[in-house]
Structure formats: C-alpha cells, structure tokens
C-alpha positions as CSV (number, residue, x, y, z in Angstrom):
1,X,7.7,-5.7,14.1
2,X,5.1,-4.4,11.7
3,X,1.6,-4.8,13.0
4,X,-1.7,-4.5,11.1
5,X,-2.2,-1.2,12.8
6,X,0.8,0.3,11.1
7,X,-0.3,-0.9,7.7
8,X,-3.8,0.4,8.4
9,X,-2.4,3.8,9.5
10,X,-0.4,4.0,6.2
11,X,-3.5,3.0,4.2
12,X,-5.6,5.6,6.1
13,X,-3.0,8.3,5.4
14,X,-3.0,7.3,1.7
15,X,-6.7,7.7,1.4
16,X,-6.8,11.0,3.3
17,X,-3.9,12.3,1.3
18,X,-5.5,11.4,-2.0
19,X,-8.7,13.0,-0.9
20,X,-7.1,16.2,0.1
21,X,-5.0,16.3,-3.1
22,X,-8.1,15.8,-5.2
23,X,-10.0,18.4,-3.3
24,X,-7.2,20.9,-3.8
25,X,-7.0,20.1,-7.5
26,X,-10.8,20.1,-7.9
27,X,-11.0,16.6,-9.4
28,X,-12.7,13.4,-8.6
29,X,-11.5,9.8,-8.0
30,X,-11.1,8.0,-11.3
31,X,-9.9,4.7,-12.7
32,X,-6.3,5.3,-11.6
33,X,-7.3,5.5,-7.9
34,X,-9.7,2.6,-8.2
35,X,-6.9,0.5,-9.6
36,X,-4.7,1.6,-6.7
37,X,-7.3,0.7,-4.1
38,X,-7.7,-2.8,-5.7
39,X,-3.9,-3.3,-5.3
40,X,-4.2,-2.7,-1.6
41,X,-6.2,-5.9,-1.0
42,X,-3.8,-8.6,0.3
43,X,-6.0,-11.6,-0.7
44,X,-8.0,-11.7,-3.9
45,X,-10.4,-14.4,-5.2
46,X,-9.8,-15.9,-8.6
47,X,-12.5,-17.5,-10.7
48,X,-11.6,-21.0,-12.0
49,X,-13.3,-21.8,-15.3
50,X,-16.5,-20.2,-14.1
51,X,-17.0,-23.1,-11.6
52,X,-15.7,-21.9,-8.3
53,X,-13.5,-19.2,-6.8
54,X,-10.3,-19.6,-4.7
55,X,-8.6,-17.1,-2.5
56,X,-5.0,-16.3,-3.4
57,X,-2.3,-13.8,-2.4
58,X,-2.4,-10.6,-4.4
59,X,1.2,-10.1,-5.7
60,X,0.3,-6.5,-6.7
61,X,0.0,-5.7,-3.0
62,X,3.7,-6.2,-2.6
63,X,4.8,-4.8,-6.0
64,X,2.5,-1.8,-6.4
65,X,0.4,-1.3,-3.2
66,X,3.2,-1.1,-0.5
67,X,5.5,1.1,-2.6
68,X,2.6,3.5,-3.2
69,X,1.7,3.5,0.5
70,X,5.2,4.5,1.6
71,X,6.0,7.0,-1.2
72,X,3.9,9.9,0.3
73,X,3.5,11.5,-3.2
74,X,0.8,14.1,-2.6
75,X,0.2,17.5,-4.2
76,X,0.2,19.3,-0.9
77,X,3.8,18.2,-0.1
78,X,5.3,20.6,-2.6
79,X,7.4,23.7,-1.8
80,X,8.2,24.3,1.9
81,X,5.8,21.6,3.1
82,X,8.0,18.9,1.5
83,X,9.9,18.7,4.8
84,X,6.9,16.9,6.3
85,X,7.3,14.2,3.7
86,X,10.6,13.3,5.2
87,X,9.1,12.9,8.7
88,X,6.6,10.5,7.2
89,X,9.5,8.5,5.7
90,X,10.4,7.4,9.2
91,X,7.0,5.6,9.2
92,X,7.9,4.1,5.9
93,X,11.2,2.8,7.2
94,X,9.4,1.1,10.1
95,X,6.9,-0.5,7.8
96,X,9.6,-1.9,5.4
97,X,11.9,-3.2,8.1
98,X,8.9,-4.8,9.8
99,X,7.7,-6.5,6.6
100,X,11.2,-7.7,5.7
101,X,11.6,-10.4,8.4
102,X,8.1,-11.7,7.7
103,X,8.7,-12.0,4.0
104,X,12.2,-13.5,4.5
105,X,10.8,-16.1,6.9
106,X,8.1,-17.1,4.4
107,X,10.6,-17.4,1.6
108,X,13.1,-19.4,3.6
109,X,10.3,-21.7,4.8
110,X,9.2,-22.2,1.2
111,X,12.7,-23.0,0.0
112,X,13.3,-25.6,2.8
113,X,10.2,-27.5,1.7
C-alpha cells in the first residue's frame, strides 16, 4: 500500500533531480517548475466570489503531478546512466499500484451513493 512516505520520497527525488539538472545546465528555476510544484499540492483553496475560500481536491495532482513524479525525466539520466532510470521505475510501479486501490475504492464508494 502506498504510504505518504513513498509519495514524499518521490517528491524529494523530483526536487533534487530538478535541482541537479538545473545546476548541470547552468539555469535557474522558472515558471515551468513553479507550475509543476503547484500541481503537487493535493488540496487547493478556491476563492468563491471574493467572499470566502473553500478547500477542494486538486485534479492536476493526479493528471499532471503524479505522472511527473514517476517519469524520472532528468538531464543526468542520459547515455550510460539511463539504466538507473529503470531502477527508479520500480519505485514508480509501487506508487501506482499503491494508489490504484485507493482511487478505485473512492470511485466505487462515490458510484454507490
């Protein structure tokens, strides 16, 4: 079962991987990375008519954030080091198969109501 520790490990690896990739390329974090970090928040607050805010599930977390967490697409995994990417895919498989029963349970509960 997927625990918050596994999701946090993948998030930490994403941040460190992006940091190392940008250091190797000699660039800084930009709008693209800021948008990616915003998709990694599970719950967002939405402003209703400027009166109050409500917390709601961020759909981008499941559609953009999780796929980006498990893709391991970094600059330093090119050439001969690409074999390491396949070792990290085992972590990705564990994350996906851990999230699948949770999401299936929530959907089946919602459909029964």
